[in-house]
C-alpha positions, 0 to 999 in steps of 0.5 A: 698491578693495575692503575687502580689497585696503585691509587688505592696502595698509595692513598690506603697507605698514606695520608694523602691530601695531594698528589702533583704528576706530569701531564703525560704521566701513566701508571700501573699495568701497561700504562693504562693510567693516565691524568684523566683516570687519576683525576677521576679517581682523586676527585672521588677521593677528595684529594687535591691533582696537581697536573705540571705542565710540559717543560718546553722551548719554541714548542719542543716538548723537553723530554728524554726520547728527544734529548737522546736523538739530539746526542745521536746526531751530535745537533749540539745547538738545540741539544745545549738549548734544551739541557740549558748548558754545554753538553759535558763529558767527563773521565780520567787521561790515560795514555795513548798511542801517541800518534798524535804527538807525532805530527804536532797534535797531541790529544788528552784521551779520555775512555768512551762510557759503556754507560753513557750515551756517545754523541754522533762520531765527529769532531767538536768544539769544545773547551777542557777543565783541568784543576781549575783551569779551563783552555780551549780545544777539539774534540775527535770522537769516534775512531780514526779510520786514517791510521785503521783504527776502528776502536772509539775513543774520545781525543781532544788536542788542547789549545796553547797548552803543554803539560801532563795530563795523564791520570787526571780528571778532566771536564770536556764541554762540548759546544758544536760539531764541525766536521765528520771524520775521514780517512785520509791518506797520509798522516800529512793530509791529515796534519794539513786538516786539523790545522784548518780545523784549529783554526777554525775552532779557535774563531768558533769558540771565540764567537762564543766569548769562550 
């Protein structure tokens, strides 16, 4: 229906005294109704209109489309600032291939959800919460080219943890993307890089007082 038809339907079926709308609100077919038109309609109908201004940080409007862009870019600093809290990934731990365990880096694996926008592939500084306890961690989001595995997964290595998490629900808070995923010549070369990642991310988490 047109913007005018929608307004008549809304105000003709309800005893509307006041309308609140966002500054960029549109309505009606092809989104042709805007705040200026709504203001004119409300004025003629004797209805109060309150236009709610944008929420912004450093002049940047907080919008869904902008947040999605930051997720796809893995820009955690800007993303978390706009969200007002760390980006969260949650899920139930599944059994993996145990490849990481073979060279000292066992991981807790959760499936990639098709209904959730996935962060850009890479290595991230994270924390993992399970059963009320929170641990520092590093998380690989994406494929595993060193082992010829192109299936994207979310694998988290938990610092200073020894236990069985299979089937348990966990919450991963993501703080910073530290590097791209790379293909290494051997598992030994990958292990050396992971050891370096662990040192770097532990230090980073300390600066965040986590």
